[in-house]
Legacy VTK file of the C-alpha trace (Angstrom):
# vtk DataFile Version 3.0
C-alpha trace
ASCII
DATASET POLYDATA
POINTS 582 float
-29.030 128.867 -32.585
-30.107 131.233 -29.922
-28.368 129.668 -27.073
-24.997 129.847 -28.715
-25.206 133.863 -28.452
-24.542 133.832 -24.500
-21.699 131.472 -24.994
-19.736 133.431 -27.740
-16.888 134.883 -25.388
-16.300 131.400 -23.988
-16.252 129.781 -27.293
-13.792 132.314 -28.522
-11.502 131.554 -25.626
-11.636 127.881 -26.579
-10.826 128.568 -30.061
-7.622 129.588 -28.907
-7.238 126.297 -27.266
-8.124 123.990 -30.206
-5.769 122.904 -33.013
-7.229 122.659 -36.535
-6.526 120.867 -39.487
-7.554 121.673 -43.036
-7.150 118.173 -44.531
-9.556 115.118 -43.892
-7.833 112.172 -42.286
-4.482 113.973 -41.976
-4.565 114.786 -38.051
-0.772 115.921 -37.793
-1.698 119.671 -36.820
-4.244 119.016 -34.305
-3.642 119.508 -30.859
-5.492 118.191 -27.938
-7.875 120.626 -25.864
-6.394 121.565 -22.125
-8.433 118.998 -20.064
-8.134 121.438 -17.003
-9.463 124.359 -18.963
-12.498 122.841 -20.340
-13.522 119.567 -18.528
-13.725 121.137 -15.069
-16.355 123.535 -16.056
-19.662 122.588 -17.399
-20.090 126.068 -18.983
-16.670 125.621 -21.106
-17.428 122.232 -21.819
-20.769 123.385 -23.362
-19.156 126.332 -25.448
-16.706 123.455 -26.823
-19.824 121.418 -27.754
-21.144 124.550 -29.272
-18.716 124.449 -31.907
-19.944 121.185 -33.075
-23.376 122.523 -33.338
-21.962 125.437 -35.511
-20.198 123.001 -37.996
-23.154 120.556 -38.095
-26.569 121.883 -37.323
-28.305 122.607 -41.033
-29.716 125.827 -41.298
-32.702 126.775 -43.800
-31.966 125.352 -47.089
-30.747 127.831 -49.795
-30.437 126.758 -53.517
-30.919 123.132 -52.959
-33.570 122.948 -55.159
-31.547 123.810 -58.575
-29.899 120.202 -58.140
-33.096 118.346 -58.019
-36.249 118.187 -59.930
-38.021 120.841 -57.304
-36.343 123.693 -59.125
-35.009 124.800 -62.431
-31.262 125.526 -62.942
-30.322 129.397 -63.435
-30.137 130.238 -66.881
-29.636 126.668 -68.024
-26.553 126.057 -65.771
-27.416 122.279 -65.316
-24.873 120.943 -62.795
-22.259 118.004 -63.446
-24.742 115.388 -61.880
-27.703 116.418 -64.107
-25.296 116.226 -67.326
-23.739 113.352 -66.626
-20.046 114.847 -66.103
-19.533 114.514 -62.585
-16.682 112.470 -61.363
-15.578 111.050 -58.160
-13.942 114.676 -57.211
-17.352 116.182 -57.653
-18.512 115.550 -54.106
-15.882 115.685 -51.129
-17.483 115.826 -47.555
-14.201 114.229 -45.826
-13.685 117.209 -44.081
-16.338 116.170 -41.565
-13.780 114.269 -39.845
-12.474 117.292 -38.481
-15.464 117.651 -36.538
-15.605 113.856 -35.517
-12.196 114.465 -34.020
-13.744 117.286 -31.986
-16.410 115.112 -31.031
-14.229 112.111 -29.923
-12.082 114.477 -27.902
-15.224 115.400 -26.154
-16.492 111.805 -25.644
-12.999 110.865 -24.504
-12.738 113.617 -21.751
-16.515 114.068 -20.752
-16.613 110.558 -18.240
-13.714 111.871 -16.218
-14.663 115.688 -16.128
-15.046 117.060 -12.447
-18.353 118.710 -12.837
-21.924 117.327 -11.989
-23.063 114.037 -13.469
-26.466 115.296 -15.088
-24.423 118.056 -17.100
-21.941 115.043 -18.183
-24.717 113.245 -19.198
-26.608 115.844 -20.989
-23.361 116.911 -22.845
-22.378 113.418 -23.737
-25.680 112.581 -25.215
-25.613 115.242 -27.417
-21.706 114.735 -28.275
-22.849 111.065 -29.299
-26.047 112.293 -31.485
-23.658 114.397 -33.499
-21.017 111.903 -34.202
-24.084 109.410 -35.448
-25.159 112.519 -37.475
-21.638 113.081 -38.966
-21.169 109.419 -39.590
-24.319 109.326 -41.509
-23.574 112.048 -43.537
-20.512 110.507 -44.523
-21.879 106.748 -44.927
-24.984 107.619 -46.592
-22.949 109.226 -49.404
-20.169 106.854 -50.008
-20.899 103.641 -48.127
-18.543 102.506 -45.367
-15.539 104.660 -44.196
-12.992 104.266 -41.571
-14.633 104.301 -38.205
-12.453 106.395 -35.931
-14.053 106.587 -32.578
-11.269 107.926 -30.570
-9.279 111.236 -30.841
-5.908 110.011 -32.643
-2.843 111.886 -31.314
-0.631 114.229 -33.464
1.950 112.475 -34.910
4.414 113.196 -37.879
3.912 109.316 -39.353
0.787 109.365 -41.151
0.804 105.895 -41.550
-0.164 105.727 -37.847
-3.512 107.481 -38.716
-4.221 105.402 -41.761
-7.283 103.257 -41.024
-9.244 101.039 -43.791
-12.889 101.393 -44.667
-15.337 99.726 -42.283
-18.251 97.884 -44.262
-21.253 100.164 -44.479
-23.064 97.678 -42.474
-20.548 98.066 -39.624
-20.968 101.775 -39.947
-24.520 101.728 -39.762
-24.397 99.632 -36.627
-22.062 102.138 -34.965
-24.470 104.733 -35.959
-27.336 103.169 -34.291
-25.532 102.319 -31.182
-24.465 105.973 -30.923
-28.182 107.053 -31.285
-29.201 104.571 -28.882
-26.714 105.586 -26.262
-27.417 109.059 -26.817
-31.271 108.652 -26.226
-30.516 107.171 -22.965
-28.860 110.217 -21.702
-30.470 113.295 -23.423
-33.460 114.968 -21.601
-36.812 114.996 -23.064
-36.560 118.640 -23.742
-34.807 121.694 -23.290
-36.091 125.129 -21.926
-35.070 128.791 -21.998
-32.129 129.547 -24.071
-31.336 125.903 -24.548
-34.317 125.169 -26.594
-32.999 124.161 -30.179
-30.417 121.781 -28.445
-30.827 118.007 -29.443
-33.145 116.425 -27.295
-34.498 112.759 -26.809
-37.320 113.352 -29.283
-35.108 114.614 -31.890
-32.601 111.626 -31.397
-35.391 109.365 -31.897
-36.636 111.124 -34.705
-33.338 110.867 -36.442
-32.684 107.324 -35.573
-36.124 106.713 -37.210
-34.847 108.562 -40.178
-31.496 106.633 -40.517
-33.057 103.270 -40.480
-35.517 104.250 -43.280
-32.570 105.434 -45.569
-30.784 102.185 -45.067
-33.939 100.292 -45.496
-34.737 101.706 -48.794
-33.892 100.289 -52.189
-30.616 101.859 -52.588
-29.039 100.001 -49.473
-31.866 97.574 -49.177
-31.574 96.888 -45.459
-27.858 95.905 -45.240
-28.466 92.347 -44.892
-31.126 92.964 -41.978
-28.953 95.932 -40.227
-31.796 98.235 -41.150
-34.808 96.124 -42.061
-38.065 97.952 -42.550
-39.379 96.378 -39.368
-36.505 98.018 -37.559
-37.342 101.308 -39.566
-40.942 100.917 -38.479
-40.326 100.028 -34.656
-37.629 103.003 -34.386
-40.479 105.406 -36.021
-43.242 104.263 -34.162
-41.169 104.695 -31.028
-40.421 108.342 -32.157
-43.805 109.140 -32.838
-45.263 107.908 -29.764
-42.734 109.819 -27.532
-43.280 113.222 -29.526
-46.856 112.758 -29.233
-46.727 112.239 -25.351
-44.636 115.475 -25.145
-47.239 117.476 -27.021
-45.421 117.797 -30.674
-47.686 117.235 -33.678
-49.011 118.710 -37.141
-49.320 122.416 -36.622
-52.048 124.412 -38.603
-52.334 125.908 -40.841
-49.569 124.750 -42.763
-48.812 128.337 -44.124
-47.583 129.298 -40.569
-45.211 126.765 -39.841
-42.312 128.628 -40.666
-43.864 132.048 -39.447
-44.632 130.948 -35.834
-41.664 130.319 -33.849
-41.177 127.359 -31.554
-44.730 125.722 -32.551
-45.316 121.812 -32.158
-44.025 120.960 -35.628
-40.585 121.512 -34.825
-38.438 118.499 -33.642
-34.840 119.425 -34.496
-34.208 123.204 -35.750
-31.715 125.574 -35.826
-32.694 129.011 -34.250
-31.825 132.496 -35.642
-32.170 135.649 -34.183
-30.803 139.282 -35.058
-28.327 140.493 -34.976
-26.140 137.626 -33.565
-27.420 134.810 -35.722
-28.613 135.714 -39.304
-28.494 134.351 -43.106
-28.766 135.387 -46.678
-31.893 134.518 -48.698
-30.694 136.988 -51.553
-31.063 134.498 -54.107
-34.454 133.298 -52.959
-36.111 136.638 -53.748
-36.895 138.653 -57.106
-33.901 140.686 -57.777
-35.461 143.954 -57.750
-36.388 143.246 -54.325
-33.054 141.497 -53.099
-29.364 141.872 -53.951
-26.120 140.010 -54.294
-27.382 136.575 -55.279
-29.907 135.382 -57.822
-31.642 132.346 -59.154
-31.966 130.251 -56.310
-35.090 127.696 -55.869
-36.976 128.711 -58.662
-39.882 126.155 -58.669
-39.947 123.579 -61.847
-43.159 123.105 -63.651
-42.806 119.382 -62.500
-42.899 120.435 -58.859
-45.970 122.701 -59.510
-47.771 119.992 -61.159
-47.412 117.495 -58.269
-49.348 119.754 -56.127
-52.874 118.150 -55.459
-56.183 119.682 -55.943
-58.217 120.700 -53.409
-60.291 117.448 -53.783
-57.008 115.618 -53.440
-56.996 114.492 -57.072
-53.797 114.775 -59.104
-53.255 117.665 -61.302
-53.175 115.576 -64.658
-56.047 113.176 -63.684
-57.892 115.072 -66.341
-56.665 117.388 -69.112
-56.039 121.041 -67.717
-54.539 123.951 -69.311
-51.820 126.133 -67.640
-53.955 129.518 -68.005
-55.812 128.747 -64.788
-53.148 126.351 -62.624
-53.472 128.540 -59.899
-57.264 127.487 -59.307
-58.602 125.052 -56.535
-54.846 123.409 -55.275
-54.419 122.398 -52.048
-53.309 124.795 -49.131
-49.429 123.915 -49.689
-49.453 125.174 -53.386
-50.320 128.919 -51.985
-48.101 128.678 -49.078
-44.849 127.206 -51.014
-45.238 128.506 -54.608
-45.568 131.978 -56.104
-47.128 132.295 -59.560
-47.772 135.159 -61.793
-50.186 137.603 -60.281
-50.475 135.823 -56.875
-52.472 137.918 -54.435
-50.043 136.624 -51.542
-47.483 139.728 -50.556
-45.442 137.435 -48.998
-42.232 140.243 -49.036
-42.337 143.275 -47.151
-41.097 144.984 -50.234
-44.425 143.981 -52.050
-46.623 145.274 -49.307
-44.702 148.566 -48.897
-45.062 149.261 -52.480
-48.541 147.827 -52.776
-47.945 145.552 -55.565
-47.909 141.802 -56.542
-45.271 140.215 -58.086
-45.862 139.541 -61.753
-44.006 137.037 -64.048
-45.326 137.400 -67.552
-43.241 138.794 -70.438
-44.901 141.941 -72.512
-43.373 139.951 -75.332
-41.176 136.612 -76.216
-38.503 136.594 -78.394
-37.151 133.195 -77.697
-38.670 130.567 -75.330
-35.393 128.144 -75.479
-32.414 130.399 -75.750
-28.884 129.306 -74.352
-29.760 130.942 -71.347
-33.232 130.498 -70.844
-36.550 132.406 -71.676
-35.698 135.980 -73.502
-37.947 138.872 -74.281
-39.394 142.231 -72.890
-40.279 141.554 -69.354
-43.007 143.545 -68.031
-42.207 146.683 -66.043
-44.669 146.322 -62.922
-41.983 143.857 -61.584
-38.964 145.411 -63.327
-36.877 141.997 -62.758
-33.622 142.180 -65.395
-33.006 138.629 -64.005
-36.437 136.912 -64.003
-37.180 133.750 -62.918
-36.548 131.017 -65.238
-39.654 129.277 -64.567
-42.198 132.062 -63.882
-42.577 130.968 -60.201
-40.784 131.671 -56.925
-40.316 129.857 -54.016
-42.533 131.298 -50.906
-41.492 128.493 -48.346
-39.803 129.718 -45.403
-38.705 132.898 -46.713
-38.318 136.015 -43.981
-41.664 137.971 -44.549
-40.087 140.989 -42.844
-36.845 141.771 -44.376
-36.403 144.418 -47.181
-33.880 144.820 -50.189
-31.086 146.127 -47.805
-31.641 143.363 -45.134
-31.451 140.152 -47.476
-28.202 139.279 -45.499
-30.506 139.236 -42.276
-33.081 136.485 -42.332
-33.861 134.888 -39.120
-36.533 132.356 -39.971
-35.677 129.201 -37.796
-34.134 126.248 -40.148
-36.650 123.152 -39.475
-34.369 119.931 -40.173
-36.949 117.762 -38.790
-40.575 118.257 -38.718
-43.419 116.284 -37.162
-44.854 115.811 -40.503
-41.530 113.814 -41.469
-41.610 111.535 -38.417
-45.226 110.790 -39.168
-44.676 110.279 -42.769
-41.186 107.998 -42.094
-43.477 105.946 -39.841
-46.195 105.562 -42.654
-43.605 104.707 -45.264
-42.442 101.798 -43.202
-45.743 100.449 -42.257
-46.761 100.225 -46.076
-43.413 98.109 -46.418
-44.382 95.694 -43.377
-47.773 95.252 -44.401
-49.735 97.644 -42.371
-51.541 99.608 -45.584
-54.151 100.921 -43.390
-51.690 102.735 -40.868
-49.801 104.095 -43.914
-52.611 105.392 -45.548
-54.089 107.113 -42.107
-50.794 109.060 -42.158
-51.266 110.329 -45.675
-54.917 111.213 -44.724
-53.378 113.525 -41.767
-50.865 115.274 -43.860
-53.550 116.069 -46.698
-56.323 117.118 -43.990
-53.479 119.721 -42.612
-53.134 120.665 -46.163
-56.611 121.806 -46.397
-57.348 118.916 -48.846
-61.107 117.751 -48.587
-61.917 114.408 -47.394
-64.591 113.629 -49.956
-67.724 111.537 -49.454
-65.612 108.321 -48.503
-62.988 110.195 -46.221
-59.858 109.221 -48.366
-58.642 112.845 -48.961
-58.317 111.877 -52.927
-56.224 108.939 -52.422
-56.883 106.233 -54.470
-54.061 103.665 -53.687
-54.963 100.302 -52.217
-51.895 98.089 -52.802
-48.337 98.216 -51.407
-46.877 99.361 -54.680
-49.516 102.144 -55.270
-49.195 103.159 -51.727
-45.538 103.607 -51.959
-45.842 105.784 -55.137
-48.375 107.787 -53.324
-45.571 108.444 -50.520
-43.088 109.551 -53.136
-45.313 111.971 -54.639
-46.603 113.365 -51.158
-43.050 113.675 -49.964
-42.166 115.666 -53.140
-44.642 118.166 -52.272
-44.855 118.231 -48.355
-40.964 118.516 -47.949
-40.164 120.640 -51.250
-37.034 123.000 -50.529
-36.281 121.374 -47.474
-33.064 119.695 -48.388
-34.719 116.197 -48.563
-35.405 115.976 -52.448
-32.032 114.670 -53.403
-31.467 111.748 -50.974
-35.413 110.636 -51.558
-34.330 110.334 -55.361
-31.042 108.576 -54.219
-32.996 106.121 -51.776
-35.832 105.232 -54.107
-33.305 104.771 -57.172
-35.362 107.174 -59.115
-32.756 108.529 -61.426
-34.699 106.712 -64.394
-37.500 109.069 -63.740
-35.065 112.286 -63.899
-33.760 110.984 -67.362
-37.106 110.290 -68.608
-38.409 113.919 -68.104
-35.969 114.481 -69.960
-35.589 118.007 -69.006
-36.836 120.187 -65.947
-39.401 122.917 -67.131
-40.890 126.237 -66.532
-43.815 128.372 -68.063
-43.212 130.916 -70.412
-46.027 133.601 -69.708
-46.571 136.122 -72.735
-48.865 139.061 -72.923
-51.450 138.612 -75.732
-51.245 141.534 -78.573
-53.757 143.900 -77.750
-53.919 143.357 -74.032
-52.643 145.436 -71.022
-52.377 142.773 -68.415
-51.521 144.585 -64.939
-50.243 147.580 -66.215
-51.385 150.510 -64.261
-52.871 148.227 -61.861
-50.444 146.336 -60.068
-52.763 144.489 -57.660
-54.799 143.500 -60.525
-57.011 140.081 -60.057
-55.520 137.262 -61.785
-58.725 135.362 -61.791
-60.048 138.322 -63.934
-57.069 138.873 -66.209
-55.972 135.117 -66.563
-57.220 134.988 -70.530
-54.765 138.015 -71.213
-51.782 135.654 -71.509
-50.419 132.636 -73.557
-48.767 130.048 -71.414
-45.945 127.644 -72.805
-44.201 124.883 -71.044
-40.209 125.402 -71.527
-37.297 123.410 -71.379
-34.897 124.707 -68.681
-31.794 122.572 -68.579
-28.832 123.238 -71.261
-29.237 119.555 -72.335
-31.337 116.445 -71.665
-30.664 115.053 -68.037
-27.982 112.298 -68.072
-27.673 111.813 -64.464
-26.020 108.254 -64.239
-26.858 105.348 -61.874
-23.017 105.588 -61.083
-24.134 108.465 -59.126
-26.377 106.861 -56.437
-23.228 106.403 -54.414
-20.280 108.836 -54.626
-16.937 108.013 -55.261
-14.011 108.694 -53.058
-12.278 112.042 -53.949
-8.745 111.370 -55.078
-7.260 113.690 -52.780
-8.594 111.255 -49.944
-7.086 108.168 -51.741
-3.945 109.850 -52.075
-3.597 110.699 -48.107
-4.662 107.220 -46.980
-3.784 104.180 -49.546
-5.632 101.966 -47.168
-8.946 103.728 -48.206
-10.126 101.703 -51.439
-12.332 103.203 -54.082
-16.292 102.279 -54.731
-16.934 99.543 -56.779
-18.975 101.647 -58.989
-16.358 103.951 -59.421
-13.480 101.530 -60.619
-12.534 100.316 -57.184
-13.010 97.209 -55.117
-14.991 98.046 -52.090
-18.364 97.057 -52.063
-20.583 100.006 -50.692
-23.782 97.733 -50.421
-22.178 95.411 -47.978
LINES 1 583
582 0 1 2 3 4 5 6 7 8 9 10 11 12 13 14 15 16 17 18 19 20 21 22 23 24 25 26 27 28 29 30 31 32 33 34 35 36 37 38 39 40 41 42 43 44 45 46 47 48 49 50 51 52 53 54 55 56 57 58 59 60 61 62 63 64 65 66 67 68 69 70 71 72 73 74 75 76 77 78 79 80 81 82 83 84 85 86 87 88 89 90 91 92 93 94 95 96 97 98 99 100 101 102 103 104 105 106 107 108 109 110 111 112 113 114 115 116 117 118 119 120 121 122 123 124 125 126 127 128 129 130 131 132 133 134 135 136 137 138 139 140 141 142 143 144 145 146 147 148 149 150 151 152 153 154 155 156 157 158 159 160 161 162 163 164 165 166 167 168 169 170 171 172 173 174 175 176 177 178 179 180 181 182 183 184 185 186 187 188 189 190 191 192 193 194 195 196 197 198 199 200 201 202 203 204 205 206 207 208 209 210 211 212 213 214 215 216 217 218 219 220 221 222 223 224 225 226 227 228 229 230 231 232 233 234 235 236 237 238 239 240 241 242 243 244 245 246 247 248 249 250 251 252 253 254 255 256 257 258 259 260 261 262 263 264 265 266 267 268 269 270 271 272 273 274 275 276 277 278 279 280 281 282 283 284 285 286 287 288 289 290 291 292 293 294 295 296 297 298 299 300 301 302 303 304 305 306 307 308 309 310 311 312 313 314 315 316 317 318 319 320 321 322 323 324 325 326 327 328 329 330 331 332 333 334 335 336 337 338 339 340 341 342 343 344 345 346 347 348 349 350 351 352 353 354 355 356 357 358 359 360 361 362 363 364 365 366 367 368 369 370 371 372 373 374 375 376 377 378 379 380 381 382 383 384 385 386 387 388 389 390 391 392 393 394 395 396 397 398 399 400 401 402 403 404 405 406 407 408 409 410 411 412 413 414 415 416 417 418 419 420 421 422 423 424 425 426 427 428 429 430 431 432 433 434 435 436 437 438 439 440 441 442 443 444 445 446 447 448 449 450 451 452 453 454 455 456 457 458 459 460 461 462 463 464 465 466 467 468 469 470 471 472 473 474 475 476 477 478 479 480 481 482 483 484 485 486 487 488 489 490 491 492 493 494 495 496 497 498 499 500 501 502 503 504 505 506 507 508 509 510 511 512 513 514 515 516 517 518 519 520 521 522 523 524 525 526 527 528 529 530 531 532 533 534 535 536 537 538 539 540 541 542 543 544 545 546 547 548 549 550 551 552 553 554 555 556 557 558 559 560 561 562 563 564 565 566 567 568 569 570 571 572 573 574 575 576 577 578 579 580 581
């Protein structure tokens, strides 16, 4: 975040005054922050808050598609969740409690701070938001966790620190309370170097996301704590507020990540060279990158999901993959790089005056132990080619070169206006407001360049609640691909059966036909003119059929956490007695 840069010296000073702890729920080595050094100066208190931002604010997703149906695993390296070998130790996010303790220190001191009340309100509001964020991160994964709302004092007697798990419903109630309290304190917007901090609109949008998640089939509303009506009301309030403050869908879709600080961004992490940068090496073809490979290669399942220009689905009629690039919606061309696409989205492509070609001169094995094998074309001499023949374009920094892959500065958009609109529409469908639900989808599709058609439905054919629900699942898959949302969508909708039914993720094996030249000698050949020089074969990309278990919808508590705190009981879907659905 750009506003962190000016506070780096203060933040380093603060770091010397704070304790740290490597183990979640183990607070014995934590020391309190000296109140006289922090809570008497708004700038120092803000620097303390910035450390919380650094720990919790998401960035631009990197590789999350490998672990969903958005992408294919690199060289068939299917993860433990998809292969059915994950255990309760496969996900341990309990280190989040370290940051929760930092937040509790802030909230325990801010009311007695000696600087101006408006500054105290702003800092407190952000602290409350981040505590809600941190607890949602834990509760959405494991169900109820111990609710610790005050900084526990250091002690050598761990039994004094151990608390049992609260019910999931109790945790969600507290999350919503923190968000309501934060919304009441936060400013409508920040300006200048503070743009990117959590403001009222971001907190309202996140509250809508939280209620949507727990209203969905996985937690099924928690006996009314998170009903569909409450989720609808929260998202409607968020949209109304954001509309009144100039937020909305930004067009064209292809420029959302290129044009900084546009009206689409609701919650985002800011980056700038040289102080705040990150790597995109694994997202870019290896001949133009370095250091990492095989991240977020789009799956054929995702490619197929993009609608046609008229709004119809790809599989509405029988089609061949040789012209899959024709007549798709604008999001397809903005998000997916296909063999010979004229979109020179990388600076190296522009500098070398070439397109990216993903075909093989000759394929020797379409289904080897590490994926497709053969003689790859040398126009794009990629020795570690995409396992799907596609590459991700979405949110790639279009100005970095091979030597700069660790210096990306595209802002990470965690919540977009499109999400608020679609969250509201999904909730509207569940409370019987089908017209409102369809209108939201039409707005999304209109921005995606889909034609309205004679009936003004943008290709939508859904009329019943079930059909509209299915339309939302399909639209979110496309609209939010590679934004880190897909896995939790699959969880909350309880769609692991769909994954098992694939039964593998797929790519395309593209091979040059004998006697053809492809793009040899013409690296910017027109794919529309040479598409018929290739064969196209759907290929499996997992090492085995997907065996993700329904047990994985809610994660198990790691053994290390259970060993440290005997009052924490394992989830009943992992052999314990705690019911995470209560």
